[in-house]
N, C-alpha and C positions, 0 to 999 in steps of 0.2 A: 809709922809715926804720923800723927795727925797735924793739922795746920798749927794748932796752938803750941804744940811741942816744937815744931820747926821754928816758929817765930821766937821762941825762947833762946834760940841760938844766936840771935842778933841782939847785941848789947850796946848800950850807950853809956860811956863813962867819960866825964870831962878830963880825966887824967890819962886817957888812952886815945891817941890820934885826935887830940883837940876836940873830943866829944862827938866825933863822927861815928855813925853806926858801924860797928865792927862785928866780926864773926867770933863768937865765943870769947870775947875779950882779947883775941889775938890782935896783932898789929896789921891786920888785913881788913880793909874797909869794904863795905858793901859797894861803894862807888868804884873801887879798883876792880872788883870782880865783874860788875856790870859793864864797865868800859872795856875790859878784856873780852868778854863775850860779844859785845857789840862790834868789836874790832876783828872778830873772826876766830878768836882763840877757842878751841873746843873745850868741853868739860874735861875730857881726858888730859889735855895739855895743862889745864889749870891744876888738876890733881897731881900731876907730875911736878909742875913748877912750885906748888905749895903743898908739900907732903903732909903738913899738919891739917890740911882740909880733908873733909869727908864728903861723899856725894850729897848727903843730907844738908851740908852747909850751902852748897850751890842751890839746892831747892829752896832753902830758907831765904837766901838772897833774893831769888826771883819772886818768892811769895811776898817778902817784905816790900820789894819795889812795886809789886802789883797793888798793894794796899796803901800806897802813899800817893798824894796828889802829884801831878807833874812838876818837875823841878823847873825853875826859871833861871836863866843865865843871861844877864844883861837884857832883860825884856823879851827874850825868845824862849819858846818851849823846847825842851830836850825830849826827843822821842827815841825810844830804843825798839828795834825790831830784832828779835832773837829767834833762831831756829836751832834746836839742840836736842840731843837725846841722852838721857841719863840711864 
């Protein structure tokens, strides 16, 4: 699956999760997955915790995050350092 196809898995709908980027319209946000990975949750654990997710969804989240400018929270940059294997 190429990057363009992966990015199609990330959707934004004002009626789902207040318009936050989600995975395939599910009520699982990109932010949730990134925070879990940054907190040390493994990809395998995420796939167990969210059985509706597929490995390609995790790749899509990371690709989406890599193509977005850094988020700002009350004036400070948020940096994520992730090490994982899919």
